[in-house]
Residue, then its C-alpha position, 0 to 999 in steps of 0.5 A: m530497539l528502544s522498547a525491547l531494551e526498556n522492557n527487557l531491563g526495566v530501564d527508562l533510557n530517557l534519551d530526550g535531546a540525545f544524538l542517536e545513531m545506528a551502525e553496524y559492527g560485524p554481526w551486531t547492530l549498535m545504538i550510539v547515543d552521543k558518540e558512545p555505544h550504549a546498546v547492541e542487538i545480536l542474534d541468539s543461537d535461534d537467530n532471534k534478535v536480542a537487545a541488550l545494553t553494552l557496558r557503557g550502556l549499563l553504566a549510564n542506565n542502572s538495570e537490576r535485571s539479568w545480572l551475575e555477580v562475580d568476586r574479585g578473583a574472577i575479574p582479571f580473567l574477565m578483563n582479558g575476555a575469558d568466559c565466566m566459570a561458575a566457581g567465581i559467581h556468587a549471586a545472580d538475578d533469579a530470573v536468569k535462564s540458560g540462553d539469556l544474554v546476561w551482564i556480569r558485575d563485581q560483587v563489591h561495586k556492583q559495576p559492569l564487567a562483561l556481557g555474555w550468554a548464560c550457560m545455566d539457569a541462575k539457581e544452578i550458576v550460584s550453587a555450581t563450583k565448576g563449569k562454564a557459566v557464561q559465554t563472554l561476548h563483550w568486556v571492559g577493554d575489548e574493542l567495543w569497549s575502546m570504540e570512539f566515534 
């Protein structure tokens, strides 16, 4: 899982000296770093394993890949677990393709807000004025975010 994360997201996790654990959480496999869930491995629609940083993992490791950026109007909806609509997205990593696991950040502070499956390619997401752009899986305030070990 570590090498997949580093390759896919272009980050150096630098976990030297960290206390690492693996745990099952429903259908997900979690990588817990110093008692916080920092990564998750989930199955995509083709039953392939996909590794991604959780929101706490993104806060600890700056990734400039697989992101979408939303305006302030979208934030309250995302914080309640809503899927992300294309109208609220103003920028995206050009490499994002439909079916990719992406993270959503706010436009001003660039902080992670949610994680989910892209429903469109980046170019289409940014130009669209309606429709679902991301099927949300994990957001600030959900059970995974609030999990304590």
